[in-house]
OpenMM code with the backbone's topology and positions (N, CA, C; nanometers):
from openmm import Vec3, app, unit

residues = "MET HIS HIS PRO SER ARG ALA LEU ALA GLY LEU VAL ALA LEU THR ALA PHE GLY THR ALA ALA ALA ALA GLN MET LEU LEU GLY ARG ALA ALA VAL ARG HIS GLN LEU VAL PHE GLY VAL ALA SER THR SER ALA GLY LEU VAL THR VAL SER THR ALA VAL TRP LEU PRO SER LEU PRO LEU PHE LEU ALA GLY GLY ALA ALA ALA GLY ALA GLY ALA GLY ILE LEU LEU LYS GLY SER ILE SER THR VAL ALA ASP LEU ALA ALA PRO ALA ALA ARG GLY GLU THR LEU ALA GLY LEU PHE LEU CYS GLY TYR VAL GLY LEU THR VAL PRO VAL LEU GLY ILE GLY VAL ALA THR LEU TYR VAL SER SER ARG ILE ALA LEU LEU GLY PHE ALA VAL ALA VAL LEU THR LEU ILE THR ALA VAL GLY ARG ARG LEU LEU ALA".split()
positions = [
    Vec3(-0.3121, 0.4223, -5.6012),
    Vec3(-0.2938, 0.4573, -5.7407),
    Vec3(-0.3920, 0.3822, -5.8302),
    Vec3(-0.4723, 0.2955, -5.7705),
    Vec3(-0.5764, 0.2208, -5.8426),
    Vec3(-0.5196, 0.1227, -5.9450),
    Vec3(-0.4040, 0.0650, -5.9147),
    Vec3(-0.3452, -0.0402, -5.9974),
    Vec3(-0.3447, -0.1686, -5.9144),
    Vec3(-0.4173, -0.2720, -5.9557),
    Vec3(-0.4292, -0.3928, -5.8738),
    Vec3(-0.3118, -0.4904, -5.8861),
    Vec3(-0.2144, -0.4623, -5.9670),
    Vec3(-0.1048, -0.5548, -5.9934),
    Vec3(-0.0170, -0.5771, -5.8693),
    Vec3(-0.0014, -0.7037, -5.8332),
    Vec3(0.0883, -0.7376, -5.7214),
    Vec3(0.2339, -0.7147, -5.7620),
    Vec3(0.2639, -0.7369, -5.8880),
    Vec3(0.3997, -0.7119, -5.9367),
    Vec3(0.4342, -0.5639, -5.9247),
    Vec3(0.3389, -0.4783, -5.9530),
    Vec3(0.3611, -0.3352, -5.9399),
    Vec3(0.3821, -0.2976, -5.7934),
    Vec3(0.3067, -0.3598, -5.7035),
    Vec3(0.3272, -0.3354, -5.5602),
    Vec3(0.4682, -0.3769, -5.5196),
    Vec3(0.5142, -0.4883, -5.5734),
    Vec3(0.6510, -0.5321, -5.5462),
    Vec3(0.7546, -0.4364, -5.6034),
    Vec3(0.7245, -0.3798, -5.7206),
    Vec3(0.8151, -0.2829, -5.7814),
    Vec3(0.8290, -0.1582, -5.6945),
    Vec3(0.7201, -0.1169, -5.6342),
    Vec3(0.7247, 0.0002, -5.5458),
    Vec3(0.8202, -0.0273, -5.4291),
    Vec3(0.8059, -0.1435, -5.3656),
    Vec3(0.8946, -0.1790, -5.2541),
    Vec3(1.0390, -0.1939, -5.3016),
    Vec3(1.0579, -0.2605, -5.4165),
    Vec3(1.1925, -0.2780, -5.4712),
    Vec3(1.2576, -0.1424, -5.4994),
    Vec3(1.1816, -0.0499, -5.5508),
    Vec3(1.2349, 0.0825, -5.5820),
    Vec3(1.2870, 0.1505, -5.4556),
    Vec3(1.2071, 0.1505, -5.3510),
    Vec3(1.2482, 0.2174, -5.2265),
    Vec3(1.3684, 0.1474, -5.1636),
    Vec3(1.3611, 0.0153, -5.1487),
    Vec3(1.4704, -0.0571, -5.0839),
    Vec3(1.5937, -0.0653, -5.1733),
    Vec3(1.5722, -0.0768, -5.3035),
    Vec3(1.6853, -0.0804, -5.3966),
    Vec3(1.7639, 0.0495, -5.3979),
    Vec3(1.6936, 0.1625, -5.3970),
    Vec3(1.7659, 0.2895, -5.3952),
    Vec3(1.8318, 0.3133, -5.2597),
    Vec3(1.7755, 0.2571, -5.1532),
    Vec3(1.8402, 0.2667, -5.0218),
    Vec3(1.9760, 0.1959, -5.0259),
    Vec3(1.9771, 0.0761, -5.0807),
    Vec3(2.1024, 0.0007, -5.0913),
    Vec3(2.2001, 0.0689, -5.1864),
    Vec3(2.1492, 0.1190, -5.2974),
    Vec3(2.2364, 0.1867, -5.3945),
    Vec3(2.2991, 0.3120, -5.3343),
    Vec3(2.2203, 0.3890, -5.2595),
    Vec3(2.2747, 0.5101, -5.1969),
    Vec3(2.3843, 0.4750, -5.0974),
    Vec3(2.3652, 0.3659, -5.0233),
    Vec3(2.4684, 0.3250, -4.9282),
    Vec3(2.5962, 0.2850, -4.9998),
    Vec3(2.5830, 0.2182, -5.1139),
    Vec3(2.7026, 0.1778, -5.1886),
    Vec3(2.7703, 0.2983, -5.2540),
    Vec3(2.6907, 0.3882, -5.3103),
    Vec3(2.7471, 0.5023, -5.3823),
    Vec3(2.8054, 0.6086, -5.2894),
    Vec3(2.7416, 0.6307, -5.1756),
    Vec3(2.7842, 0.7383, -5.0853),
    Vec3(2.8482, 0.6866, -4.9574),
    Vec3(2.8689, 0.5563, -4.9494),
    Vec3(2.9213, 0.4953, -4.8272),
    Vec3(3.0580, 0.5456, -4.7855),
    Vec3(3.1371, 0.5909, -4.8782),
    Vec3(3.2717, 0.6402, -4.8450),
    Vec3(3.2758, 0.7917, -4.8256),
    Vec3(3.1649, 0.8575, -4.8498),
    Vec3(3.1587, 1.0032, -4.8299),
    Vec3(3.1657, 1.0332, -4.6807),
    Vec3(3.2043, 1.1556, -4.6491),
    Vec3(3.2072, 1.1974, -4.5089),
    Vec3(3.0676, 1.1815, -4.4489),
    Vec3(3.0624, 1.1437, -4.3217),
    Vec3(2.9343, 1.1193, -4.2557),
    Vec3(2.8448, 1.2423, -4.2649),
    Vec3(2.9013, 1.3610, -4.2490),
    Vec3(2.8204, 1.4826, -4.2579),
    Vec3(2.7543, 1.4939, -4.3952),
    Vec3(2.8263, 1.4617, -4.5016),
    Vec3(2.7699, 1.4661, -4.6367),
    Vec3(2.6600, 1.3604, -4.6532),
    Vec3(2.6807, 1.2442, -4.5939),
    Vec3(2.5781, 1.1405, -4.5980),
    Vec3(2.4505, 1.1900, -4.5314),
    Vec3(2.4651, 1.2516, -4.4153),
    Vec3(2.3484, 1.2981, -4.3409),
    Vec3(2.2775, 1.4130, -4.4128),
    Vec3(2.3538, 1.5046, -4.4707),
    Vec3(2.2923, 1.6148, -4.5460),
    Vec3(2.2148, 1.5591, -4.6652),
    Vec3(2.2769, 1.4680, -4.7400),
    Vec3(2.2081, 1.4065, -4.8540),
    Vec3(2.0833, 1.3318, -4.8073),
    Vec3(2.0961, 1.2571, -4.6985),
    Vec3(1.9844, 1.1784, -4.6479),
    Vec3(1.8660, 1.2635, -4.6067),
    Vec3(1.8929, 1.3716, -4.5353),
    Vec3(1.7852, 1.4613, -4.4923),
    Vec3(1.7177, 1.5243, -4.6139),
    Vec3(1.7968, 1.5730, -4.7076),
    Vec3(1.7408, 1.6382, -4.8266),
    Vec3(1.6625, 1.5396, -4.9132),
    Vec3(1.7189, 1.4222, -4.9371),
    Vec3(1.6547, 1.3248, -5.0240),
    Vec3(1.5275, 1.2676, -4.9614),
    Vec3(1.5322, 1.2391, -4.8329),
    Vec3(1.4133, 1.1878, -4.7651),
    Vec3(1.3022, 1.2919, -4.7665),
    Vec3(1.3368, 1.4162, -4.7395),
    Vec3(1.2370, 1.5236, -4.7399),
    Vec3(1.1761, 1.5414, -4.8786),
    Vec3(1.2608, 1.5469, -4.9803),
    Vec3(1.2109, 1.5624, -5.1172),
    Vec3(1.1240, 1.4432, -5.1572),
    Vec3(1.1639, 1.3251, -5.1169),
    Vec3(1.0871, 1.2057, -5.1484),
    Vec3(0.9494, 1.2057, -5.0839),
    Vec3(0.9427, 1.2466, -4.9575),
    Vec3(0.8124, 1.2534, -4.8897),
    Vec3(0.7190, 1.3538, -4.9558),
    Vec3(0.7736, 1.4679, -4.9920),
    Vec3(0.6917, 1.5690, -5.0599),
    Vec3(0.6430, 1.5154, -5.1942),
    Vec3(0.7315, 1.4478, -5.2673),
    Vec3(0.6963, 1.3947, -5.3989),
    Vec3(0.5922, 1.2834, -5.3889),
    Vec3(0.6092, 1.1930, -5.2937),
    Vec3(0.5112, 1.0852, -5.2743),
    Vec3(0.3750, 1.1438, -5.2382),
    Vec3(0.3745, 1.2395, -5.1476),
    Vec3(0.2473, 1.3014, -5.1072),
    Vec3(0.1796, 1.3705, -5.2254),
    Vec3(0.2580, 1.4405, -5.3046),
    Vec3(0.2042, 1.5069, -5.4233),
    Vec3(0.1483, 1.4038, -5.5211),
    Vec3(0.2218, 1.2941, -5.5401),
    Vec3(0.1792, 1.1893, -5.6336),
    Vec3(0.0470, 1.1265, -5.5923),
    Vec3(0.0247, 1.1124, -5.4637),
    Vec3(-0.1006, 1.0541, -5.4162),
    Vec3(-0.2170, 1.1491, -5.4414),
    Vec3(-0.1931, 1.2777, -5.4308),
    Vec3(-0.3004, 1.3749, -5.4515),
    Vec3(-0.3312, 1.3966, -5.5989),
    Vec3(-0.2350, 1.3715, -5.6886),
    Vec3(-0.2591, 1.4012, -5.8305),
    Vec3(-0.3544, 1.3029, -5.8996),
    Vec3(-0.3568, 1.1805, -5.8945),
    Vec3(-0.2555, 1.0787, -5.8664),
    Vec3(-0.1640, 1.0530, -5.9881),
    Vec3(-0.0386, 1.0167, -5.9575),
    Vec3(0.0602, 0.9927, -6.0625),
    Vec3(0.1546, 0.8804, -6.0192),
    Vec3(0.1436, 0.7672, -6.0863),
    Vec3(0.2296, 0.6537, -6.0543),
    Vec3(0.3776, 0.6844, -6.0789),
    Vec3(0.4176, 0.7445, -6.1922),
    Vec3(0.5597, 0.7747, -6.2123),
    Vec3(0.6152, 0.8680, -6.1033),
    Vec3(0.5370, 0.9662, -6.0640),
    Vec3(0.5798, 1.0572, -5.9581),
    Vec3(0.5897, 0.9832, -5.8253),
    Vec3(0.4962, 0.8921, -5.8005),
    Vec3(0.4975, 0.8114, -5.6789),
    Vec3(0.6246, 0.7264, -5.6727),
    Vec3(0.6595, 0.6623, -5.7840),
    Vec3(0.7818, 0.5814, -5.7890),
    Vec3(0.9066, 0.6672, -5.7700),
    Vec3(0.9088, 0.7847, -5.8322),
    Vec3(1.0242, 0.8741, -5.8170),
    Vec3(1.0379, 0.9202, -5.6721),
    Vec3(0.9268, 0.9540, -5.6097),
    Vec3(0.9302, 0.9956, -5.4693),
    Vec3(0.9748, 0.8828, -5.3786),
    Vec3(0.9267, 0.7619, -5.4074),
    Vec3(0.9695, 0.6461, -5.3290),
    Vec3(1.1181, 0.6191, -5.3441),
    Vec3(1.1689, 0.6395, -5.4654),
    Vec3(1.3127, 0.6212, -5.4895),
    Vec3(1.3941, 0.7243, -5.4120),
    Vec3(1.3501, 0.8495, -5.4151),
    Vec3(1.4218, 0.9549, -5.3431),
    Vec3(1.4172, 0.9321, -5.1924),
    Vec3(1.2987, 0.9002, -5.1406),
    Vec3(1.2852, 0.8757, -4.9966),
    Vec3(1.3653, 0.7520, -4.9557),
    Vec3(1.3631, 0.6482, -5.0386),
    Vec3(1.4401, 0.5284, -5.0092),
    Vec3(1.5895, 0.5552, -5.0049),
    Vec3(1.6388, 0.6299, -5.1033),
    Vec3(1.7818, 0.6640, -5.1055),
    Vec3(1.8185, 0.7446, -4.9817),
    Vec3(1.7341, 0.8403, -4.9475),
    Vec3(1.7613, 0.9213, -4.8289),
    Vec3(1.7614, 0.8393, -4.7014),
    Vec3(1.6622, 0.7530, -4.6860),
    Vec3(1.6543, 0.6696, -4.5658),
    Vec3(1.7726, 0.5735, -4.5579),
    Vec3(1.8117, 0.5187, -4.6718),
    Vec3(1.9248, 0.4261, -4.6731),
    Vec3(2.0543, 0.4918, -4.6296),
    Vec3(2.0800, 0.6090, -4.6821),
    Vec3(2.2062, 0.6756, -4.6460),
    Vec3(2.1994, 0.7343, -4.5051),
    Vec3(2.0791, 0.7729, -4.4602),
    Vec3(2.0651, 0.8163, -4.3204),
    Vec3(2.0954, 0.7011, -4.2255),
    Vec3(2.0513, 0.5816, -4.2598),
    Vec3(2.0825, 0.4655, -4.1763),
    Vec3(2.2331, 0.4434, -4.1716),
    Vec3(2.2975, 0.4494, -4.2878),
    Vec3(2.4435, 0.4305, -4.2942),
    Vec3(2.5148, 0.5369, -4.2116),
    Vec3(2.4757, 0.6617, -4.2283),
    Vec3(2.5386, 0.7698, -4.1523),
    Vec3(2.5122, 0.7589, -4.0036),
    Vec3(2.3931, 0.7157, -3.9661),
    Vec3(2.3591, 0.6997, -3.8244),
    Vec3(2.4413, 0.5886, -3.7604),
    Vec3(2.4544, 0.4776, -3.8314),
    Vec3(2.5349, 0.3670, -3.7780),
    Vec3(2.6798, 0.4115, -3.7598),
    Vec3(2.7341, 0.4821, -3.8572),
    Vec3(2.8718, 0.5309, -3.8469),
    Vec3(2.8875, 0.6260, -3.7290),
    Vec3(2.7917, 0.7159, -3.7126),
    Vec3(2.7981, 0.8131, -3.6036),
    Vec3(2.7921, 0.7443, -3.4684),
    Vec3(2.6965, 0.6544, -3.4526),
    Vec3(2.6808, 0.5837, -3.3248),
    Vec3(2.8037, 0.4980, -3.2958),
    Vec3(2.8540, 0.4289, -3.3952),
    Vec3(2.9720, 0.3444, -3.3750),
    Vec3(3.0929, 0.4277, -3.3354),
    Vec3(3.1069, 0.5469, -3.3923),
    Vec3(3.2197, 0.6333, -3.3585),
    Vec3(3.2071, 0.6939, -3.2193),
    Vec3(3.0844, 0.7261, -3.1783),
    Vec3(3.0633, 0.7923, -3.0489),
    Vec3(3.0610, 0.6967, -2.9308),
    Vec3(3.0202, 0.5733, -2.9534),
    Vec3(3.0047, 0.4778, -2.8440),
    Vec3(3.1410, 0.4292, -2.7956),
    Vec3(3.1489, 0.4086, -2.6657),
    Vec3(3.2693, 0.3475, -2.6093),
    Vec3(3.2790, 0.2046, -2.6627),
    Vec3(3.4003, 0.1563, -2.6889),
    Vec3(3.4147, 0.0221, -2.7463),
    Vec3(3.3404, -0.0863, -2.6669),
    Vec3(3.3403, -0.0770, -2.5359),
    Vec3(3.2744, -0.1785, -2.4538),
    Vec3(3.1221, -0.1724, -2.4654),
    Vec3(3.0689, -0.0584, -2.5066),
    Vec3(2.9235, -0.0417, -2.5139),
    Vec3(2.8725, -0.0326, -2.6578),
    Vec3(2.9600, -0.0543, -2.7539),
    Vec3(2.9215, -0.0348, -2.8935),
    Vec3(2.8064, -0.1274, -2.9361),
    Vec3(2.8097, -0.2520, -2.8971),
    Vec3(2.7049, -0.3468, -2.9356),
    Vec3(2.5686, -0.3059, -2.8827),
    Vec3(2.5627, -0.2728, -2.7549),
    Vec3(2.4326, -0.2335, -2.6984),
    Vec3(2.3871, -0.0988, -2.7516),
    Vec3(2.4806, -0.0105, -2.7822),
    Vec3(2.4433, 0.1193, -2.8387),
    Vec3(2.3856, 0.1022, -2.9785),
    Vec3(2.4486, 0.0182, -3.0587),
    Vec3(2.3953, -0.0087, -3.1927),
    Vec3(2.2619, -0.0824, -3.1855),
    Vec3(2.2462, -0.1715, -3.0865),
    Vec3(2.1177, -0.2395, -3.0678),
    Vec3(2.0086, -0.1376, -3.0370),
    Vec3(2.0410, -0.0367, -2.9567),
    Vec3(1.9449, 0.0700, -2.9274),
    Vec3(1.9083, 0.1479, -3.0525),
    Vec3(2.0084, 0.1750, -3.1363),
    Vec3(1.9816, 0.2445, -3.2625),
    Vec3(1.8865, 0.1630, -3.3499),
    Vec3(1.9125, 0.0326, -3.3621),
    Vec3(1.8258, -0.0516, -3.4441),
    Vec3(1.6858, -0.0637, -3.3839),
    Vec3(1.6765, -0.0680, -3.2517),
    Vec3(1.5455, -0.0709, -3.1873),
    Vec3(1.4665, 0.0552, -3.2222),
    Vec3(1.5320, 0.1697, -3.2128),
    Vec3(1.4664, 0.2962, -3.2502),
    Vec3(1.4265, 0.2942, -3.3978),
    Vec3(1.5124, 0.2386, -3.4818),
    Vec3(1.4821, 0.2295, -3.6246),
    Vec3(1.3610, 0.1426, -3.6519),
    Vec3(1.3526, 0.0296, -3.5827),
    Vec3(1.2373, -0.0591, -3.6035),
    Vec3(1.1086, 0.0039, -3.5512),
    Vec3(1.1182, 0.0741, -3.4409),
    Vec3(1.0009, 0.1472, -3.3906),
    Vec3(0.9605, 0.2529, -3.4933),
    Vec3(1.0603, 0.3203, -3.5502),
    Vec3(1.0341, 0.4216, -3.6517),
    Vec3(0.9749, 0.3654, -3.7799),
    Vec3(0.9972, 0.2385, -3.8056),
    Vec3(0.9380, 0.1742, -3.9230),
    Vec3(0.7956, 0.1250, -3.8965),
    Vec3(0.7691, 0.0819, -3.7743),
    Vec3(0.6394, 0.0201, -3.7464),
    Vec3(0.5331, 0.1178, -3.6972),
    Vec3(0.5693, 0.2073, -3.6085),
    Vec3(0.4691, 0.2972, -3.5509),
    Vec3(0.4002, 0.3832, -3.6572),
    Vec3(0.4738, 0.4441, -3.7503),
    Vec3(0.4044, 0.5239, -3.8526),
    Vec3(0.3095, 0.4405, -3.9394),
    Vec3(0.3498, 0.3197, -3.9751),
    Vec3(0.2640, 0.2352, -4.0578),
    Vec3(0.1359, 0.2007, -3.9815),
    Vec3(0.1513, 0.1644, -3.8565),
    Vec3(0.0331, 0.1350, -3.7752),
    Vec3(-0.0509, 0.2611, -3.7556),
    Vec3(0.0160, 0.3740, -3.7349),
    Vec3(-0.0556, 0.5006, -3.7184),
    Vec3(-0.1356, 0.5386, -3.8416),
    Vec3(-0.0768, 0.5202, -3.9583),
    Vec3(-0.1488, 0.5495, -4.0824),
    Vec3(-0.2674, 0.4545, -4.0967),
    Vec3(-0.2455, 0.3276, -4.0623),
    Vec3(-0.3546, 0.2309, -4.0699),
    Vec3(-0.4710, 0.2696, -3.9800),
    Vec3(-0.4411, 0.3100, -3.8581),
    Vec3(-0.5470, 0.3537, -3.7660),
    Vec3(-0.6110, 0.4827, -3.8177),
    Vec3(-0.5292, 0.5745, -3.8662),
    Vec3(-0.5820, 0.7021, -3.9163),
    Vec3(-0.6800, 0.6811, -4.0306),
    Vec3(-0.6549, 0.5792, -4.1147),
    Vec3(-0.7453, 0.5561, -4.2286),
    Vec3(-0.8824, 0.5048, -4.1854),
    Vec3(-0.8963, 0.4682, -4.0589),
    Vec3(-1.0291, 0.4338, -4.0069),
    Vec3(-1.1150, 0.5588, -3.9911),
    Vec3(-1.0492, 0.6751, -3.9816),
    Vec3(-1.1197, 0.7999, -3.9531),
    Vec3(-1.1126, 0.9028, -4.0652),
    Vec3(-1.0054, 0.8971, -4.1450),
    Vec3(-0.9878, 0.9920, -4.2552),
    Vec3(-0.9453, 0.9147, -4.3795),
    Vec3(-0.9469, 0.9808, -4.4940),
    Vec3(-0.9044, 0.9149, -4.6178),
    Vec3(-0.7549, 0.8833, -4.6134),
    Vec3(-0.7140, 0.7891, -4.6958),
    Vec3(-0.5722, 0.7524, -4.6996),
    Vec3(-0.4860, 0.8706, -4.7439),
    Vec3(-0.5389, 0.9553, -4.8295),
    Vec3(-0.4630, 1.0734, -4.8739),
    Vec3(-0.4385, 1.1685, -4.7576),
    Vec3(-0.5392, 1.1912, -4.6756),
    Vec3(-0.5238, 1.2790, -4.5588),
    Vec3(-0.4275, 1.2148, -4.4584),
    Vec3(-0.4406, 1.0837, -4.4379),
    Vec3(-0.3509, 1.0134, -4.3452),
    Vec3(-0.2058, 1.0247, -4.3915),
    Vec3(-0.1834, 1.0045, -4.5213),
    Vec3(-0.0475, 1.0161, -4.5745),
    Vec3(0.0051, 1.1581, -4.5601),
    Vec3(-0.0791, 1.2554, -4.5869),
    Vec3(-0.0377, 1.3948, -4.5727),
    Vec3(0.0001, 1.4251, -4.4277),
    Vec3(-0.0786, 1.3792, -4.3334),
    Vec3(-0.0467, 1.3982, -4.1918),
    Vec3(0.0841, 1.3320, -4.1539),
    Vec3(0.1048, 1.2097, -4.2038),
    Vec3(0.2295, 1.1383, -4.1799),
    Vec3(0.3477, 1.2157, -4.2368),
    Vec3(0.3342, 1.2626, -4.3593),
    Vec3(0.4434, 1.3352, -4.4244),
    Vec3(0.4769, 1.4629, -4.3478),
    Vec3(0.3753, 1.5358, -4.3042),
    Vec3(0.3989, 1.6586, -4.2268),
    Vec3(0.4700, 1.6259, -4.0957),
    Vec3(0.4260, 1.5201, -4.0276),
    Vec3(0.4896, 1.4817, -3.9009),
    Vec3(0.6353, 1.4418, -3.9222),
    Vec3(0.6610, 1.3608, -4.0239),
    Vec3(0.7982, 1.3163, -4.0500),
    Vec3(0.8863, 1.4335, -4.0938),
    Vec3(0.8337, 1.5207, -4.1792),
    Vec3(0.9120, 1.6377, -4.2214),
    Vec3(0.9438, 1.7287, -4.1027),
    Vec3(0.8506, 1.7414, -4.0115),
    Vec3(0.8751, 1.8213, -3.8905),
    Vec3(0.9868, 1.7593, -3.8081),
    Vec3(0.9824, 1.6273, -3.7907),
    Vec3(1.0877, 1.5586, -3.7156),
    Vec3(1.2221, 1.5671, -3.7870),
    Vec3(1.2213, 1.5474, -3.9182),
    Vec3(1.3463, 1.5555, -3.9943),
    Vec3(1.4072, 1.6947, -3.9812),
    Vec3(1.3241, 1.7969, -3.9885),
    Vec3(1.3740, 1.9338, -3.9767),
    Vec3(1.4340, 1.9577, -3.8384),
    Vec3(1.3624, 1.9163, -3.7354),
    Vec3(1.4113, 1.9373, -3.5981),
    Vec3(1.5393, 1.8598, -3.5709),
    Vec3(1.5401, 1.7337, -3.6058),
    Vec3(1.6576, 1.6514, -3.5803),
    Vec3(1.7722, 1.6918, -3.6727),
    Vec3(1.7392, 1.7195, -3.7993),
    Vec3(1.8431, 1.7585, -3.8950),
    Vec3(1.9152, 1.8858, -3.8527),
    Vec3(1.8416, 1.9821, -3.8049),
    Vec3(1.9050, 2.1079, -3.7589),
    Vec3(2.0026, 2.0801, -3.6446),
    Vec3(1.9579, 1.9988, -3.5502),
    Vec3(2.0429, 1.9685, -3.4352),
    Vec3(2.1617, 1.8822, -3.4758),
    Vec3(2.1366, 1.7844, -3.5585),
    Vec3(2.2405, 1.6912, -3.6006),
    Vec3(2.3465, 1.7582, -3.6858),
    Vec3(2.3035, 1.8484, -3.7720),
    Vec3(2.3969, 1.9102, -3.8671),
    Vec3(2.4501, 2.0457, -3.8212),
    Vec3(2.4135, 2.0878, -3.6999),
    Vec3(2.4590, 2.2184, -3.6486),
    Vec3(2.6064, 2.2161, -3.6140),
] * unit.nanometer
topology = app.Topology()
chain = topology.addChain("A")
for resn in residues:
    res = topology.addResidue(resn, chain)
    for name in ("N", "CA", "C"):
        topology.addAtom(name, app.Element.getBySymbol(name[0]), res)
């Protein structure tokens, strides 16, 4: 966005993580299916908005997209933990949740590293667009199966 402010960079992270926490608090008592539907929709809308903001470029749109994606990711995490905890046998619940968190951490690191490597070959805008398309494809595939 061509803004060198470190405080602004922190605001971007705070916006995404703050809305993730807020979504978990606000929707934490909703039915798991409603959490997952909201999470899929909000994450998808957020990715589209962030990608659009990078191409325009528009800082307010970027922040709004980050907020939407953060809220979606936060509630998806909450819904996923609830689902895994309910499905796992009591004796295996700890290791099952550990597997979920391992997958989550891989899901947080691999795309960031992938975008970093991609920017060695293409512009950051193209790398972000590729990332967004890949994530939206995965969200659509998993969301259909999960919510069927």
